[in-house]
C-alpha positions as CSV (number, residue, x, y, z in Angstrom):
1,M,-43.3,17.3,-1.9
2,A,-41.6,19.2,-5.4
3,V,-41.0,22.3,-5.0
4,K,-43.8,24.8,-7.6
5,W,-42.0,26.5,-9.4
6,W,-43.5,30.0,-8.3
7,W,-42.0,29.2,-5.2
8,R,-38.5,30.0,-7.0
9,R,-37.4,33.3,-6.7
10,A,-36.5,34.0,-9.8
11,N,-40.0,33.4,-10.8
12,V,-41.3,35.3,-8.3
13,E,-39.4,38.0,-9.2
14,R,-39.8,37.6,-13.0
15,L,-43.5,38.2,-12.8
16,T,-43.5,40.4,-10.2
17,N,-41.7,43.1,-12.1
18,W,-43.3,42.4,-15.0
19,A,-46.6,43.0,-13.3
20,L,-44.9,46.5,-12.0
21,Y,-43.5,47.4,-15.1
22,L,-47.7,47.1,-16.3
23,L,-48.6,49.0,-13.4
24,Q,-47.1,52.4,-14.8
25,G,-45.4,53.5,-11.3
26,R,-48.6,53.1,-9.4
27,R,-47.3,51.3,-6.2
28,Y,-48.8,47.9,-5.5
29,R,-47.7,44.3,-3.7
30,V,-48.0,41.6,-6.4
31,E,-48.3,38.2,-4.8
32,L,-48.9,34.7,-6.4
33,T,-50.7,32.8,-4.1
34,D,-53.3,30.0,-4.1
35,V,-55.3,31.9,-2.0
36,V,-57.8,33.0,-5.0
37,P,-59.4,31.0,-7.4
38,T,-57.5,32.6,-10.2
39,G,-56.6,36.6,-9.8
40,A,-57.6,39.8,-7.4
41,H,-57.3,43.3,-7.0
42,Y,-57.9,45.0,-3.9
43,P,-57.7,48.8,-4.7
44,K,-57.9,50.4,-1.1
45,E,-55.2,47.6,-0.2
46,K,-53.2,47.9,-3.4
47,L,-52.7,44.7,-3.9
48,I,-53.0,42.1,-6.7
49,R,-53.1,38.5,-6.1
50,A,-52.8,35.5,-9.1
51,N,-53.0,31.9,-8.1
52,P,-49.8,30.1,-10.3
53,G,-51.3,27.1,-10.6
54,A,-54.8,28.2,-11.5
55,F,-54.3,27.5,-15.5
56,G,-52.5,24.9,-17.5
57,K,-50.6,21.8,-16.5
58,S,-47.4,22.5,-17.4
59,D,-45.1,25.4,-15.7
60,E,-44.7,26.7,-19.0
61,E,-48.4,26.8,-19.4
62,Q,-49.1,27.8,-16.0
63,F,-46.5,30.4,-16.2
64,T,-48.1,32.7,-19.6
65,A,-52.0,31.3,-17.9
66,T,-50.4,33.5,-14.6
67,Q,-48.9,36.8,-16.8
68,G,-52.2,36.8,-18.4
69,V,-54.2,36.7,-14.8
70,L,-52.0,39.6,-13.3
71,A,-52.3,41.7,-16.7
72,H,-56.3,41.4,-16.5
73,E,-55.6,42.2,-12.3
74,V,-53.3,44.8,-13.8
75,G,-55.8,46.2,-15.8
76,H,-58.2,47.0,-12.9
77,A,-55.7,48.1,-10.7
78,L,-55.7,51.1,-13.8
79,F,-58.9,51.7,-15.7
80,T,-61.6,50.4,-12.9
81,G,-62.9,53.0,-10.7
82,A,-65.1,53.1,-8.0
83,W,-66.9,50.2,-7.0
84,P,-70.0,50.1,-5.3
85,D,-70.8,48.9,-1.1
86,Q,-69.4,45.3,-0.9
87,R,-72.6,45.2,0.9
88,E,-74.6,44.9,-2.2
89,G,-73.7,41.5,-3.3
90,A,-75.7,41.1,-7.1
91,L,-74.9,44.7,-7.7
92,C,-70.9,43.9,-7.1
93,L,-71.0,40.8,-9.2
94,L,-72.7,42.7,-12.5
95,V,-70.3,45.6,-12.2
96,N,-67.4,43.2,-12.2
97,I,-68.8,41.1,-15.1
98,L,-69.2,44.1,-17.0
99,E,-65.3,45.4,-16.1
100,D,-64.2,42.3,-16.9
101,E,-65.3,42.2,-20.4
102,R,-64.6,45.7,-20.4
103,I,-60.7,44.9,-19.2
104,E,-60.6,41.9,-21.5
105,H,-61.3,44.5,-24.7
């Protein structure tokens, strides 16, 4: 089994430190994992996750895409306020869509 580039400590530290820098001192954990489709921000847990294998074929493409996903999720950490209750499925989805658009701008 081939070792994935994001399993190497140096790559994990580089991306994690970069995301923590973007967070401007906010205390978060950053995880590279394939348990999320692309990325996720968990404000209550102070956790950001990114899936390095979600985009691109080459290691370089995946690394760059992971930076983009991390930057997007950091945007949520910095600029997204309160979320509706998770039981309100359609409302949560709509808020996330609007927030994603706002974060991308």
